[in-house]
A tleap script that builds the chain and sets N, CA, C and O, in Angstrom:
source leaprc.protein.ff14SB
mol = sequence {
  NMET GLU ILE THR GLU VAL ARG ILE PHE PRO
  LYS GLU GLY ILE ASN ASN LYS LEU ARG ALA
  TYR ALA THR ILE THR ILE ASP ASN VAL PHE
  VAL VAL ARG ASN ILE LYS ILE ILE GLU GLY
  LYS SER GLY LEU PHE ILE ALA MET PRO SER
  ARG LYS ILE LYS GLU PRO CYS THR LYS CYS
  GLY HIE LYS ASN ALA ILE ARG SER LYS PHE
  CYS ASN GLU CYS GLY SER GLN LEU PRO VAL
  TYR ALA PRO PRO VAL SER THR ASN PRO GLU
  ALA GLY HIE ASP LEU ARG GLN ALA GLU HIE
  LYS ASP ILE ALA HIE PRO ILE THR VAL GLN
  ALA ARG GLU TYR ILE GLN LYS LYS ILE LEU
  ASP ALA TYR GLN ALA GLU LYS SER LYS CGLN
}
set mol.1.N position { -14.841 7.037 5.734 }
set mol.1.CA position { -13.913 6.327 6.595 }
set mol.1.C position { -13.349 7.307 7.607 }
set mol.1.O position { -12.975 8.431 7.269 }
set mol.2.N position { -13.295 6.862 8.851 }
set mol.2.CA position { -12.700 7.678 9.901 }
set mol.2.C position { -11.766 6.801 10.735 }
set mol.2.O position { -12.135 5.701 11.147 }
set mol.3.N position { -10.574 7.294 10.976 }
set mol.3.CA position { -9.666 6.602 11.883 }
set mol.3.C position { -10.059 7.014 13.291 }
set mol.3.O position { -9.928 8.178 13.669 }
set mol.4.N position { -10.542 6.051 14.061 }
set mol.4.CA position { -11.071 6.352 15.393 }
set mol.4.C position { -10.053 6.148 16.499 }
set mol.4.O position { -10.262 6.609 17.621 }
set mol.5.N position { -8.949 5.464 16.203 }
set mol.5.CA position { -7.906 5.272 17.218 }
set mol.5.C position { -6.566 5.028 16.542 }
set mol.5.O position { -6.490 4.335 15.527 }
set mol.6.N position { -5.521 5.596 17.104 }
set mol.6.CA position { -4.148 5.350 16.649 }
set mol.6.C position { -3.315 5.033 17.877 }
set mol.6.O position { -3.301 5.798 18.842 }
set mol.7.N position { -2.623 3.907 17.841 }
set mol.7.CA position { -1.698 3.545 18.914 }
set mol.7.C position { -0.295 3.508 18.333 }
set mol.7.O position { -0.065 2.973 17.248 }
set mol.8.N position { 0.637 4.088 19.078 }
set mol.8.CA position { 2.023 4.168 18.628 }
set mol.8.C position { 2.889 3.317 19.552 }
set mol.8.O position { 2.737 3.359 20.773 }
set mol.9.N position { 3.800 2.543 18.956 }
set mol.9.CA position { 4.732 1.706 19.695 }
set mol.9.C position { 6.146 2.073 19.277 }
set mol.9.O position { 6.673 1.510 18.318 }
set mol.10.N position { 6.785 3.037 20.003 }
set mol.10.CA position { 8.133 3.503 19.628 }
set mol.10.C position { 9.162 2.386 19.686 }
set mol.10.O position { 9.051 1.457 20.486 }
set mol.11.N position { 10.162 2.493 18.826 }
set mol.11.CA position { 11.273 1.545 18.794 }
set mol.11.C position { 12.540 2.270 19.202 }
set mol.11.O position { 12.761 3.417 18.814 }
set mol.12.N position { 13.362 1.607 19.976 }
set mol.12.CA position { 14.632 2.180 20.437 }
set mol.12.C position { 15.702 1.940 19.389 }
set mol.12.O position { 15.605 1.022 18.576 }
set mol.13.N position { 16.723 2.780 19.423 }
set mol.13.CA position { 17.856 2.606 18.516 }
set mol.13.C position { 18.119 3.867 17.726 }
set mol.13.O position { 17.274 4.314 16.951 }
set mol.14.N position { 19.294 4.439 17.923 }
set mol.14.CA position { 19.648 5.703 17.275 }
set mol.14.C position { 19.890 5.517 15.778 }
set mol.14.O position { 19.450 6.344 14.979 }
set mol.15.N position { 20.578 4.450 15.388 }
set mol.15.CA position { 20.953 4.264 13.995 }
set mol.15.C position { 19.890 3.556 13.161 }
set mol.15.O position { 20.110 3.287 11.980 }
set mol.16.N position { 18.759 3.258 13.752 }
set mol.16.CA position { 17.701 2.535 13.063 }
set mol.16.C position { 16.741 3.516 12.395 }
set mol.16.O position { 16.309 4.480 13.026 }
set mol.17.N position { 16.408 3.286 11.142 }
set mol.17.CA position { 15.466 4.159 10.434 }
set mol.17.C position { 14.027 3.903 10.859 }
set mol.17.O position { 13.166 4.769 10.701 }
set mol.18.N position { 13.764 2.710 11.399 }
set mol.18.CA position { 12.424 2.387 11.894 }
set mol.18.C position { 12.222 3.089 13.233 }
set mol.18.O position { 12.891 2.759 14.213 }
set mol.19.N position { 11.320 4.038 13.282 }
set mol.19.CA position { 11.091 4.827 14.490 }
set mol.19.C position { 10.027 4.226 15.390 }
set mol.19.O position { 10.140 4.289 16.614 }
set mol.20.N position { 8.967 3.629 14.778 }
set mol.20.CA position { 7.873 3.093 15.582 }
set mol.20.C position { 6.978 2.226 14.713 }
set mol.20.O position { 7.067 2.223 13.485 }
set mol.21.N position { 6.109 1.487 15.404 }
set mol.21.CA position { 5.010 0.785 14.746 }
set mol.21.C position { 3.726 1.473 15.165 }
set mol.21.O position { 3.645 2.044 16.252 }
set mol.22.N position { 2.718 1.419 14.298 }
set mol.22.CA position { 1.419 2.001 14.616 }
set mol.22.C position { 0.330 0.968 14.363 }
set mol.22.O position { 0.455 0.107 13.493 }
set mol.23.N position { -0.735 1.075 15.141 }
set mol.23.CA position { -1.952 0.300 14.935 }
set mol.23.C position { -3.080 1.305 14.813 }
set mol.23.O position { -3.225 2.195 15.651 }
set mol.24.N position { -3.883 1.159 13.761 }
set mol.24.CA position { -5.018 2.071 13.598 }
set mol.24.C position { -6.330 1.291 13.662 }
set mol.24.O position { -6.408 0.131 13.256 }
set mol.25.N position { -7.345 1.955 14.176 }
set mol.25.CA position { -8.703 1.408 14.162 }
set mol.25.C position { -9.524 2.309 13.244 }
set mol.25.O position { -9.508 3.533 13.376 }
set mol.26.N position { -10.237 1.687 12.317 }
set mol.26.CA position { -11.060 2.412 11.357 }
set mol.26.C position { -12.520 2.206 11.708 }
set mol.26.O position { -12.991 1.074 11.810 }
set mol.27.N position { -13.240 3.319 11.896 }
set mol.27.CA position { -14.686 3.312 12.187 }
set mol.27.C position { -15.047 2.407 13.379 }
set mol.27.O position { -16.137 1.836 13.415 }
set mol.28.N position { -14.150 2.280 14.329 }
set mol.28.CA position { -14.371 1.442 15.518 }
set mol.28.C position { -14.675 -0.022 15.204 }
set mol.28.O position { -15.179 -0.741 16.068 }
set mol.29.N position { -14.378 -0.477 13.985 }
set mol.29.CA position { -14.712 -1.855 13.627 }
set mol.29.C position { -13.600 -2.633 12.912 }
set mol.29.O position { -13.696 -3.853 12.775 }
set mol.30.N position { -12.545 -1.943 12.454 }
set mol.30.CA position { -11.519 -2.626 11.675 }
set mol.30.C position { -10.140 -2.155 12.130 }
set mol.30.O position { -9.905 -0.954 12.259 }
set mol.31.N position { -9.221 -3.104 12.375 }
set mol.31.CA position { -7.887 -2.783 12.894 }
set mol.31.C position { -6.825 -3.168 11.869 }
set mol.31.O position { -6.896 -4.229 11.248 }
set mol.32.N position { -5.831 -2.279 11.704 }
set mol.32.CA position { -4.657 -2.578 10.889 }
set mol.32.C position { -3.446 -2.409 11.800 }
set mol.32.O position { -3.207 -1.327 12.336 }
set mol.33.N position { -2.676 -3.500 11.970 }
set mol.33.CA position { -1.515 -3.498 12.841 }
set mol.33.C position { -0.226 -3.461 12.011 }
set mol.33.O position { -0.237 -3.691 10.802 }
set mol.34.N position { 0.866 -3.169 12.688 }
set mol.34.CA position { 2.218 -3.223 12.123 }
set mol.34.C position { 2.454 -2.257 10.964 }
set mol.34.O position { 3.143 -2.596 10.002 }
set mol.35.N position { 1.887 -1.066 11.055 }
set mol.35.CA position { 2.226 -0.007 10.110 }
set mol.35.C position { 3.527 0.604 10.623 }
set mol.35.O position { 3.613 1.015 11.780 }
set mol.36.N position { 4.536 0.661 9.759 }
set mol.36.CA position { 5.847 1.157 10.182 }
set mol.36.C position { 5.954 2.664 9.983 }
set mol.36.O position { 5.481 3.201 8.981 }
set mol.37.N position { 6.576 3.340 10.942 }
set mol.37.CA position { 6.922 4.751 10.807 }
set mol.37.C position { 8.429 4.786 10.583 }
set mol.37.O position { 9.207 4.360 11.437 }
set mol.38.N position { 8.829 5.300 9.419 }
set mol.38.CA position { 10.217 5.233 8.997 }
set mol.38.C position { 10.764 6.638 8.744 }
set mol.38.O position { 10.079 7.501 8.194 }
set mol.39.N position { 12.015 6.845 9.161 }
set mol.39.CA position { 12.711 8.110 8.899 }
set mol.39.C position { 13.423 7.975 7.553 }
set mol.39.O position { 14.385 7.218 7.428 }
set mol.40.N position { 12.945 8.714 6.543 }
set mol.40.CA position { 13.554 8.686 5.218 }
set mol.40.C position { 14.410 9.921 4.987 }
set mol.40.O position { 14.572 10.744 5.888 }
set mol.41.N position { 14.947 10.052 3.812 }
set mol.41.CA position { 15.809 11.187 3.478 }
set mol.41.C position { 15.056 12.505 3.537 }
set mol.41.O position { 15.638 13.538 3.869 }
set mol.42.N position { 13.748 12.481 3.214 }
set mol.42.CA position { 12.974 13.724 3.224 }
set mol.42.C position { 11.949 13.759 4.368 }
set mol.42.O position { 10.929 14.440 4.267 }
set mol.43.N position { 12.219 13.034 5.439 }
set mol.43.CA position { 11.340 13.072 6.609 }
set mol.43.C position { 10.653 11.755 6.888 }
set mol.43.O position { 10.973 10.728 6.290 }
set mol.44.N position { 9.707 11.801 7.805 }
set mol.44.CA position { 8.977 10.600 8.209 }
set mol.44.C position { 7.943 10.199 7.168 }
set mol.44.O position { 7.340 11.044 6.507 }
set mol.45.N position { 7.752 8.887 7.038 }
set mol.45.CA position { 6.679 8.364 6.197 }
set mol.45.C position { 6.232 7.034 6.794 }
set mol.45.O position { 6.895 6.484 7.673 }
set mol.46.N position { 5.104 6.522 6.308 }
set mol.46.CA position { 4.613 5.245 6.800 }
set mol.46.C position { 4.781 4.172 5.732 }
set mol.46.O position { 4.775 4.463 4.536 }
set mol.47.N position { 4.930 2.936 6.178 }
set mol.47.CA position { 4.966 1.769 5.300 }
set mol.47.C position { 3.917 0.797 5.807 }
set mol.47.O position { 3.913 0.432 6.983 }
set mol.48.N position { 3.041 0.386 4.933 }
set mol.48.CA position { 1.948 -0.495 5.322 }
set mol.48.C position { 2.486 -1.886 5.647 }
set mol.48.O position { 3.583 -2.242 5.218 }
set mol.49.N position { 1.716 -2.678 6.406 }
set mol.49.CA position { 2.181 -4.022 6.760 }
set mol.49.C position { 2.395 -4.868 5.501 }
set mol.49.O position { 1.624 -4.794 4.545 }
set mol.50.N position { 3.457 -5.669 5.525 }
set mol.50.CA position { 3.778 -6.466 4.345 }
set mol.50.C position { 4.318 -7.824 4.763 }
set mol.50.O position { 4.612 -8.069 5.933 }
set mol.51.N position { 4.440 -8.692 3.777 }
set mol.51.CA position { 5.032 -10.008 4.017 }
set mol.51.C position { 6.062 -10.267 2.946 }
set mol.51.O position { 5.985 -9.709 1.852 }
set mol.52.N position { 7.030 -11.114 3.257 }
set mol.52.CA position { 8.077 -11.446 2.309 }
set mol.52.C position { 7.514 -12.375 1.230 }
set mol.52.O position { 6.782 -13.319 1.527 }
set mol.53.N position { 7.866 -12.095 -0.013 }
set mol.53.CA position { 7.432 -12.934 -1.127 }
set mol.53.C position { 8.277 -14.208 -1.126 }
set mol.53.O position { 9.479 -14.165 -0.864 }
set mol.54.N position { 7.641 -15.338 -1.420 }
set mol.54.CA position { 8.345 -16.622 -1.442 }
set mol.54.C position { 8.218 -17.260 -2.819 }
set mol.54.O position { 7.246 -17.034 -3.539 }
set mol.55.N position { 9.221 -18.062 -3.169 }
set mol.55.CA position { 9.214 -18.786 -4.431 }
set mol.55.C position { 9.335 -20.280 -4.153 }
set mol.55.O position { 10.034 -20.679 -3.222 }
set mol.56.N position { 8.660 -21.112 -4.951 }
set mol.56.CA position { 8.697 -22.555 -4.702 }
set mol.56.C position { 10.023 -23.202 -5.132 }
set mol.56.O position { 10.665 -22.773 -6.090 }
set mol.57.N position { 10.400 -24.233 -4.398 }
set mol.57.CA position { 11.565 -25.052 -4.742 }
set mol.57.C position { 11.229 -25.821 -6.023 }
set mol.57.O position { 10.118 -26.328 -6.174 }
set mol.58.N position { 12.191 -25.903 -6.940 }
set mol.58.CA position { 11.946 -26.624 -8.193 }
set mol.58.C position { 11.873 -28.133 -7.975 }
set mol.58.O position { 11.334 -28.848 -8.820 }
set mol.59.N position { 12.409 -28.632 -6.851 }
set mol.59.CA position { 12.408 -30.073 -6.594 }
set mol.59.C position { 11.179 -30.514 -5.793 }
set mol.59.O position { 10.483 -31.444 -6.201 }
set mol.60.N position { 10.899 -29.852 -4.648 }
set mol.60.CA position { 9.818 -30.321 -3.768 }
set mol.60.C position { 8.616 -29.377 -3.726 }
set mol.60.O position { 7.551 -29.761 -3.244 }
set mol.61.N position { 8.772 -28.147 -4.224 }
set mol.61.CA position { 7.651 -27.204 -4.232 }
set mol.61.C position { 7.498 -26.380 -2.964 }
set mol.61.O position { 6.618 -25.521 -2.898 }
set mol.62.N position { 8.338 -26.619 -1.944 }
set mol.62.CA position { 8.261 -25.844 -0.704 }
set mol.62.C position { 8.577 -24.384 -0.999 }
set mol.62.O position { 9.497 -24.080 -1.757 }
set mol.63.N position { 7.807 -23.485 -0.396 }
set mol.63.CA position { 8.031 -22.052 -0.648 }
set mol.63.C position { 9.115 -21.508 0.278 }
set mol.63.O position { 9.032 -21.615 1.502 }
set mol.64.N position { 10.126 -20.925 -0.343 }
set mol.64.CA position { 11.272 -20.345 0.355 }
set mol.64.C position { 11.351 -18.855 0.056 }
set mol.64.O position { 10.864 -18.398 -0.978 }
set mol.65.N position { 11.959 -18.102 0.954 }
set mol.65.CA position { 12.139 -16.667 0.744 }
set mol.65.C position { 13.000 -16.433 -0.484 }
set mol.65.O position { 13.917 -17.204 -0.769 }
set mol.66.N position { 12.699 -15.361 -1.211 }
set mol.66.CA position { 13.518 -14.987 -2.368 }
set mol.66.C position { 14.954 -14.801 -1.885 }
set mol.66.O position { 15.184 -14.329 -0.772 }
set mol.67.N position { 15.908 -15.171 -2.718 }
set mol.67.CA position { 17.344 -15.114 -2.461 }
set mol.67.C position { 17.854 -16.241 -1.570 }
set mol.67.O position { 19.037 -16.259 -1.232 }
set mol.68.N position { 16.987 -17.188 -1.179 }
set mol.68.CA position { 17.471 -18.350 -0.423 }
set mol.68.C position { 18.375 -19.168 -1.339 }
set mol.68.O position { 18.117 -19.287 -2.536 }
set mol.69.N position { 19.437 -19.729 -0.764 }
set mol.69.CA position { 20.357 -20.530 -1.568 }
set mol.69.C position { 19.970 -21.999 -1.569 }
set mol.69.O position { 20.222 -22.718 -2.536 }
set mol.70.N position { 19.343 -22.446 -0.457 }
set mol.70.CA position { 18.948 -23.834 -0.342 }
set mol.70.C position { 17.507 -23.925 0.161 }
set mol.70.O position { 17.037 -23.044 0.882 }
set mol.71.N position { 16.821 -24.980 -0.218 }
set mol.71.CA position { 15.440 -25.196 0.204 }
set mol.71.C position { 15.399 -25.552 1.690 }
set mol.71.O position { 16.189 -26.371 2.160 }
set mol.72.N position { 14.480 -24.934 2.419 }
set mol.72.CA position { 14.341 -25.226 3.854 }
set mol.72.C position { 13.690 -26.592 4.107 }
set mol.72.O position { 13.741 -27.104 5.226 }
set mol.73.N position { 13.089 -27.175 3.089 }
set mol.73.CA position { 12.410 -28.464 3.253 }
set mol.73.C position { 13.301 -29.635 2.836 }
set mol.73.O position { 13.563 -30.534 3.635 }
set mol.74.N position { 13.764 -29.621 1.590 }
set mol.74.CA position { 14.525 -30.770 1.077 }
set mol.74.C position { 16.040 -30.535 1.026 }
set mol.74.O position { 16.803 -31.484 0.841 }
set mol.75.N position { 16.479 -29.291 1.187 }
set mol.75.CA position { 17.905 -28.990 1.218 }
set mol.75.C position { 18.566 -28.845 -0.137 }
set mol.75.O position { 19.767 -28.584 -0.211 }
set mol.76.N position { 17.805 -29.009 -1.216 }
set mol.76.CA position { 18.435 -28.884 -2.535 }
set mol.76.C position { 18.760 -27.427 -2.850 }
set mol.76.O position { 18.126 -26.507 -2.334 }
set mol.77.N position { 19.762 -27.239 -3.708 }
set mol.77.CA position { 20.186 -25.897 -4.068 }
set mol.77.C position { 19.116 -25.264 -4.952 }
set mol.77.O position { 18.561 -25.901 -5.847 }
set mol.78.N position { 18.842 -23.976 -4.667 }
set mol.78.CA position { 17.837 -23.243 -5.420 }
set mol.78.C position { 18.508 -22.440 -6.528 }
set mol.78.O position { 19.687 -22.103 -6.415 }
set mol.79.N position { 17.773 -22.125 -7.602 }
set mol.79.CA position { 18.351 -21.291 -8.664 }
set mol.79.C position { 18.769 -19.932 -8.095 }
set mol.79.O position { 18.142 -19.415 -7.170 }
set mol.80.N position { 19.826 -19.370 -8.654 }
set mol.80.CA position { 20.336 -18.076 -8.195 }
set mol.80.C position { 19.356 -16.996 -8.611 }
set mol.80.O position { 18.944 -16.924 -9.768 }
set mol.81.N position { 18.984 -16.146 -7.640 }
set mol.81.CA position { 18.063 -15.044 -7.901 }
set mol.81.C position { 18.800 -13.980 -8.690 }
set mol.81.O position { 19.813 -13.457 -8.225 }
set mol.82.N position { 18.306 -13.648 -9.886 }
set mol.82.CA position { 18.923 -12.616 -10.733 }
set mol.82.C position { 18.019 -11.404 -10.754 }
set mol.82.O position { 17.017 -11.390 -11.469 }
set mol.83.N position { 18.364 -10.367 -9.966 }
set mol.83.CA position { 17.523 -9.171 -9.953 }
set mol.83.C position { 17.584 -8.444 -11.285 }
set mol.83.O position { 18.576 -8.553 -12.005 }
set mol.84.N position { 16.527 -7.698 -11.622 }
set mol.84.CA position { 16.550 -6.936 -12.865 }
set mol.84.C position { 17.678 -5.903 -12.850 }
set mol.84.O position { 17.980 -5.321 -11.808 }
set mol.85.N position { 18.289 -5.685 -13.996 }
set mol.85.CA position { 19.389 -4.729 -14.120 }
set mol.85.C position { 18.824 -3.313 -14.184 }
set mol.85.O position { 17.850 -3.055 -14.892 }
set mol.86.N position { 19.452 -2.388 -13.428 }
set mol.86.CA position { 18.996 -1.004 -13.415 }
set mol.86.C position { 20.191 -0.068 -13.347 }
set mol.86.O position { 21.214 -0.391 -12.742 }
set mol.87.N position { 20.053 1.097 -13.975 }
set mol.87.CA position { 21.110 2.114 -13.911 }
set mol.87.C position { 20.842 3.100 -12.790 }
set mol.87.O position { 21.662 3.986 -12.547 }
set mol.88.N position { 19.728 2.973 -12.108 }
set mol.88.CA position { 19.342 3.862 -11.018 }
set mol.88.C position { 20.181 3.549 -9.779 }
set mol.88.O position { 20.219 2.394 -9.354 }
set mol.89.N position { 20.864 4.553 -9.178 }
set mol.89.CA position { 21.666 4.297 -7.973 }
set mol.89.C position { 20.815 3.875 -6.775 }
set mol.89.O position { 21.333 3.266 -5.839 }
set mol.90.N position { 19.523 4.188 -6.792 }
set mol.90.CA position { 18.621 3.797 -5.700 }
set mol.90.C position { 18.057 2.399 -5.924 }
set mol.90.O position { 17.186 1.967 -5.168 }
set mol.91.N position { 18.525 1.684 -6.934 }
set mol.91.CA position { 17.956 0.396 -7.310 }
set mol.91.C position { 18.041 -0.628 -6.187 }
set mol.91.O position { 17.160 -1.480 -6.073 }
set mol.92.N position { 19.074 -0.570 -5.359 }
set mol.92.CA position { 19.180 -1.520 -4.241 }
set mol.92.C position { 17.978 -1.442 -3.337 }
set mol.92.O position { 17.462 -2.472 -2.903 }
set mol.93.N position { 17.520 -0.244 -3.045 }
set mol.93.CA position { 16.327 -0.066 -2.211 }
set mol.93.C position { 15.108 -0.632 -2.923 }
set mol.93.O position { 14.293 -1.310 -2.298 }
set mol.94.N position { 14.967 -0.367 -4.219 }
set mol.94.CA position { 13.821 -0.851 -4.981 }
set mol.94.C position { 13.791 -2.378 -5.016 }
set mol.94.O position { 12.716 -2.975 -4.954 }
set mol.95.N position { 14.956 -3.014 -5.115 }
set mol.95.CA position { 15.012 -4.475 -5.141 }
set mol.95.C position { 14.578 -5.061 -3.809 }
set mol.95.O position { 13.834 -6.041 -3.777 }
set mol.96.N position { 15.036 -4.469 -2.698 }
set mol.96.CA position { 14.613 -4.950 -1.386 }
set mol.96.C position { 13.106 -4.792 -1.226 }
set mol.96.O position { 12.431 -5.665 -0.680 }
set mol.97.N position { 12.591 -3.668 -1.708 }
set mol.97.CA position { 11.157 -3.410 -1.606 }
set mol.97.C position { 10.380 -4.406 -2.460 }
set mol.97.O position { 9.274 -4.797 -2.084 }
set mol.98.N position { 10.928 -4.826 -3.599 }
set mol.98.CA position { 10.253 -5.772 -4.479 }
set mol.98.C position { 10.151 -7.162 -3.848 }
set mol.98.O position { 9.398 -8.001 -4.343 }
set mol.99.N position { 10.885 -7.423 -2.777 }
set mol.99.CA position { 10.828 -8.718 -2.103 }
set mol.99.C position { 9.658 -8.801 -1.130 }
set mol.99.O position { 9.432 -9.853 -0.531 }
set mol.100.N position { 8.917 -7.722 -0.962 }
set mol.100.CA position { 7.795 -7.680 -0.040 }
set mol.100.C position { 6.515 -7.289 -0.762 }
set mol.100.O position { 6.545 -6.584 -1.771 }
set mol.101.N position { 5.390 -7.758 -0.231 }
set mol.101.CA position { 4.089 -7.426 -0.807 }
set mol.101.C position { 3.207 -6.917 0.323 }
set mol.101.O position { 3.134 -7.535 1.386 }
set mol.102.N position { 2.528 -5.778 0.093 }
set mol.102.CA position { 1.646 -5.221 1.112 }
set mol.102.C position { 0.504 -6.183 1.419 }
set mol.102.O position { -0.063 -6.808 0.522 }
set mol.103.N position { 0.180 -6.288 2.709 }
set mol.103.CA position { -0.960 -7.091 3.149 }
set mol.103.C position { -2.230 -6.247 3.054 }
set mol.103.O position { -3.278 -6.726 2.618 }
set mol.104.N position { -2.123 -5.006 3.460 }
set mol.104.CA position { -3.240 -4.062 3.401 }
set mol.104.C position { -2.673 -2.706 2.982 }
set mol.104.O position { -1.582 -2.326 3.407 }
set mol.105.N position { -3.415 -1.985 2.153 }
set mol.105.CA position { -2.941 -0.671 1.729 }
set mol.105.C position { -4.093 0.168 1.208 }
set mol.105.O position { -5.085 -0.369 0.714 }
set mol.106.N position { -3.964 1.501 1.319 }
set mol.106.CA position { -4.992 2.382 0.774 }
set mol.106.C position { -4.945 2.367 -0.756 }
set mol.106.O position { -3.882 2.197 -1.352 }
set mol.107.N position { -6.097 2.545 -1.373 }
set mol.107.CA position { -6.161 2.522 -2.829 }
set mol.107.C position { -5.981 3.915 -3.429 }
set mol.107.O position { -5.388 4.061 -4.498 }
set mol.108.N position { -6.490 4.930 -2.748 }
set mol.108.CA position { -6.390 6.282 -3.302 }
set mol.108.C position { -5.308 7.086 -2.586 }
set mol.108.O position { -4.936 6.786 -1.452 }
set mol.109.N position { -4.816 8.105 -3.268 }
set mol.109.CA position { -3.806 8.993 -2.698 }
set mol.109.C position { -4.386 9.713 -1.476 }
set mol.109.O position { -3.703 9.884 -0.466 }
set mol.110.N position { -5.642 10.129 -1.580 }
set mol.110.CA position { -6.282 10.838 -0.471 }
set mol.110.C position { -6.354 9.962 0.783 }
set mol.110.O position { -6.104 10.441 1.889 }
set mol.111.N position { -6.691 8.700 0.614 }
set mol.111.CA position { -6.761 7.782 1.759 }
set mol.111.C position { -5.386 7.607 2.377 }
set mol.111.O position { -5.249 7.610 3.600 }
set mol.112.N position { -4.359 7.454 1.535 }
set mol.112.CA position { -2.993 7.282 2.057 }
set mol.112.C position { -2.547 8.529 2.816 }
set mol.112.O position { -1.970 8.426 3.899 }
set mol.113.N position { -2.811 9.695 2.257 }
set mol.113.CA position { -2.423 10.946 2.929 }
set mol.113.C position { -3.156 11.103 4.260 }
set mol.113.O position { -2.561 11.544 5.244 }
set mol.114.N position { -4.435 10.749 4.302 }
set mol.114.CA position { -5.221 10.832 5.533 }
set mol.114.C position { -4.636 9.906 6.602 }
set mol.114.O position { -4.426 10.318 7.743 }
set mol.115.N position { -4.378 8.663 6.224 }
set mol.115.CA position { -3.818 7.684 7.167 }
set mol.115.C position { -2.446 8.149 7.650 }
set mol.115.O position { -2.164 8.117 8.848 }
set mol.116.N position { -1.599 8.578 6.726 }
set mol.116.CA position { -0.251 9.016 7.105 }
set mol.116.C position { -0.294 10.214 8.046 }
set mol.116.O position { 0.450 10.259 9.025 }
set mol.117.N position { -1.162 11.190 7.758 }
set mol.117.CA position { -1.260 12.375 8.622 }
set mol.117.C position { -1.706 11.991 10.033 }
set mol.117.O position { -1.125 12.459 11.013 }
set mol.118.N position { -2.725 11.149 10.143 }
set mol.118.CA position { -3.215 10.738 11.464 }
set mol.118.C position { -2.125 9.999 12.249 }
set mol.118.O position { -1.944 10.240 13.443 }
set mol.119.N position { -1.412 9.113 11.584 }
set mol.119.CA position { -0.371 8.336 12.259 }
set mol.119.C position { 0.796 9.228 12.659 }
set mol.119.O position { 1.273 9.144 13.791 }
set mol.120.N position { 1.262 10.076 11.758 }
set mol.120.CA position { 2.410 10.935 12.074 }
set mol.120.C position { 2.061 11.976 13.133 }
set mol.120.O position { 2.910 12.324 13.954 }
set mol.121.N position { 0.822 12.480 13.130 }
set mol.121.CA position { 0.385 13.385 14.205 }
set mol.121.C position { 0.412 12.670 15.555 }
set mol.121.O position { 0.877 13.234 16.546 }
set mol.122.N position { -0.079 11.442 15.598 }
set mol.122.CA position { -0.070 10.657 16.839 }
set mol.122.C position { 1.357 10.340 17.270 }
set mol.122.O position { 1.661 10.339 18.463 }
set mol.123.N position { 2.232 10.072 16.305 }
set mol.123.CA position { 3.641 9.784 16.592 }
set mol.123.C position { 4.300 11.013 17.223 }
set mol.123.O position { 5.010 10.886 18.221 }
set mol.124.N position { 4.072 12.204 16.652 }
set mol.124.CA position { 4.650 13.425 17.205 }
set mol.124.C position { 4.125 13.686 18.617 }
set mol.124.O position { 4.879 14.112 19.491 }
set mol.125.N position { 2.834 13.431 18.839 }
set mol.125.CA position { 2.257 13.604 20.175 }
set mol.125.C position { 2.902 12.647 21.176 }
set mol.125.O position { 3.206 13.034 22.304 }
set mol.126.N position { 3.105 11.415 20.765 }
set mol.126.CA position { 3.739 10.412 21.618 }
set mol.126.C position { 5.180 10.788 21.917 }
set mol.126.O position { 5.642 10.635 23.048 }
set mol.127.N position { 5.895 11.281 20.909 }
set mol.127.CA position { 7.278 11.687 21.063 }
set mol.127.C position { 7.406 12.869 22.032 }
set mol.127.O position { 8.357 12.932 22.811 }
set mol.128.N position { 6.462 13.791 21.985 }
set mol.128.CA position { 6.533 14.958 22.850 }
set mol.128.C position { 6.247 14.602 24.318 }
set mol.128.O position { 6.612 15.362 25.215 }
set mol.129.N position { 5.605 13.470 24.570 }
set mol.129.CA position { 5.350 12.995 25.950 }
set mol.129.C position { 6.645 12.526 26.616 }
set mol.129.O position { 6.797 12.622 27.834 }
set mol.130.N position { 7.576 12.018 25.803 }
set mol.130.CA position { 8.789 11.418 26.361 }
set mol.130.C position { 9.803 12.445 26.773 }
set mol.130.O position { 10.877 12.091 27.261 }
savepdb mol mol.pdb
quit
């Protein structure tokens, strides 16, 4: 696998941890869009594209975002979302992350490191142009 193109789309905002979006092309035949470049506590990292997990309404079956209070289809009240109990102070971040599921992601550590390095190198190059 070779990443043949990386496009960076910087985001404005000083207080925002999201620094940019990236689009990569693999082997000139496959594109992955909406990879996030995020400023974390220990530096920049990437987050693969994801979608919000939805749960069905108990009355009509319409799928609503987790933590919704009322169904967007029939308006009935939904059961209260009870997150798992944790003693970890970082648990709030883990719970928010558990509400999303990756659409595409690397399977091996080596693939993830390769993708992250290519994207972050392109991000630094783009940043130095500005």
